[in-house]
C-alpha positions in Angstrom: 36.5 48.4 -3.7 38.5 51.3 -4.5 42.2 50.5 -4.7 45.5 52.8 -5.7 48.4 51.6 -8.2 50.7 51.6 -4.7 47.8 49.0 -3.5 48.6 47.0 -6.1 52.0 46.1 -5.4 51.8 46.7 -1.4 48.3 44.9 -0.8 47.7 42.6 -3.1 46.3 39.9 -0.8 43.6 42.5 0.2 42.6 42.9 -3.9 42.3 38.9 -4.8 40.0 38.9 -1.3 38.0 41.2 -2.7 37.8 39.3 -6.0 37.4 35.8 -4.4 34.1 38.2 -2.9 33.0 38.9 -6.1 33.8 42.0 -5.6 34.9 45.0 -8.8 38.1 46.4 -8.0 37.8 49.9 -9.1 42.0 51.0 -9.8 42.9 54.7 -8.9 45.7 56.9 -10.2 46.3 60.3 -9.1 42.8 60.2 -7.8 41.0 59.3 -11.2 40.0 55.7 -12.5 42.0 54.1 -14.7 40.6 50.6 -14.6 38.3 47.8 -13.3 39.5 44.9 -12.2 36.4 42.3 -12.5 36.4 38.7 -11.0 36.4 35.9 -13.5 33.4 33.5 -13.1 33.7 30.0 -13.6 31.9 29.8 -16.9 33.9 32.1 -18.8 37.5 30.8 -17.7 39.1 28.4 -20.0 41.3 25.9 -19.2 44.6 25.9 -20.3 44.2 22.3 -22.2 41.6 23.4 -24.0 43.0 25.9 -25.7 44.0 25.6 -29.3 47.6 26.7 -29.1 48.4 24.2 -26.4 46.5 21.3 -27.9 48.6 21.3 -31.0 50.0 18.0 -30.5 46.4 16.3 -30.0 45.7 17.9 -33.5 45.6 16.4 -36.7 46.5 19.6 -38.8 50.1 20.7 -39.0 51.6 23.1 -36.7 52.0 25.7 -39.2 48.1 25.9 -40.1 47.1 26.2 -36.7 49.7 29.4 -36.0 47.9 30.6 -39.0 44.6 30.1 -37.6 45.5 31.6 -34.5 47.0 34.9 -35.7 44.5 35.5 -37.9 45.3 38.6 -40.7 48.1 39.4 -39.4 50.7 37.7 -40.9 48.8 36.5 -43.8 50.1 39.2 -45.9 53.6 38.2 -46.2 
């Protein structure tokens, strides 16, 4: 399916229906492709409760150590 930026605003239900049908949605801006929205398959979707950030309370580690792991290298040099 092809959709314009205006369609994203006014016809989002049609775009969501296309994603439910497992169609890729090509986003056009001034007639040129700006991006593609791809439906998520059930196997790659992650539940919120399974994400490390939301499961910090159940962990034995201190929260600051978990946050360091989530942030990666950005804040290690401070």
